[in-house]
N, C-alpha and C positions, 0 to 999 in steps of 0.2 A: 850803325844806332841813329840816327833821326832826332832831336829832340822836339820835340811835342810833336812826334810821328810815332813812333815805337817807343820813345821814354818822358813819362814826364817825371816833374821833381814838387815834393812837396821839403818844407823847410821842419821839423822837429824842433819849436821853442825854449820848449821846457818853462815853461812862465815860470810854473809854481816853484823852481828854485832858485827864481831870479828875485820874488817878488816881496817888498815888504810892506806886513802888515800894518804897521803904525803908520808907514808915513805913505803909502796907497802907493806906492809907485817900484819898480822895476831897475835896478841895477844891471844896465846891459856890458858895463864895462869899467873896472874896481875903481869906485867915487863917480859913476858918471848914471845921474837917474831920467830916468821919462815915464811919465807917465803914461792909463792906460791909451790914452789920447795919440801920447805921441807917437806909442810904439803902433797904433793902428793906422797913421798918416807914412809909420815907415811901413808898414806888409803895404800897404797902397802904391807906394812908392817900387819898391818891388817890383810886385804884380806887371806895374808898368813896363819895366824897363827887362823882364824878363819872362817873352812868351813863356816859356815851359815848364815856369811854376806851376802851378792850378791849384795849392792847396798849401793849410799852416797846420802841424799836430799841436794841441793846446799852447795856445796865440797870446792866451791871457790868464792870468790864475782864475782858480772856479770862483770866489768870495766876489772878483771883480766884476760884480750885475752890470754898474754904468758904461764900462768897456766894452763888456761883451755884449751889451744893446748898442753901441757906439760901429763896432764890428762888425756884427749881421746885419746894421742896416747899412753899412758905406760899401760891407765887401761883400756879403750874402751871397748875393747873386753871381760873384767875379770871379771866385775862387771857393774848393774846399775847405770844410772851415772841421777840426776833430779834436778832439778830446780826448782820451786814453782813461781818464780817471771817472769821464758815467760812459764811455762807451756809445757817445754819439757823435753825431755827423751829422751836420748842415751841408744839402748840397746845393747848390746855385740850379736853376730850371731848368738852364740850358743842359744836367746832365743827367742820363738816364740814370735809372738804375731798375734791377731787377726784379725791385720788392712792389 
């Protein structure tokens, strides 16, 4: 199978599980905290380095609306953004859907 031709990759972040609502940060590794904006920068770097990566599932906590706005502004036209909490998908303009 050829990556990005026959197979594409998504990363399921599960950000809801690593978000601390009090700190408004994500614990990506034990004791290492990142803001939502820092996660967006990480996701952007991953997209640049791995062309077979086409999307993220649950990239941010649903209540982190400021970071969601940043994510959509910066990456919304570069990849698929899916959240299973609301069963909502954000499709970049270059992806075609049947609906």
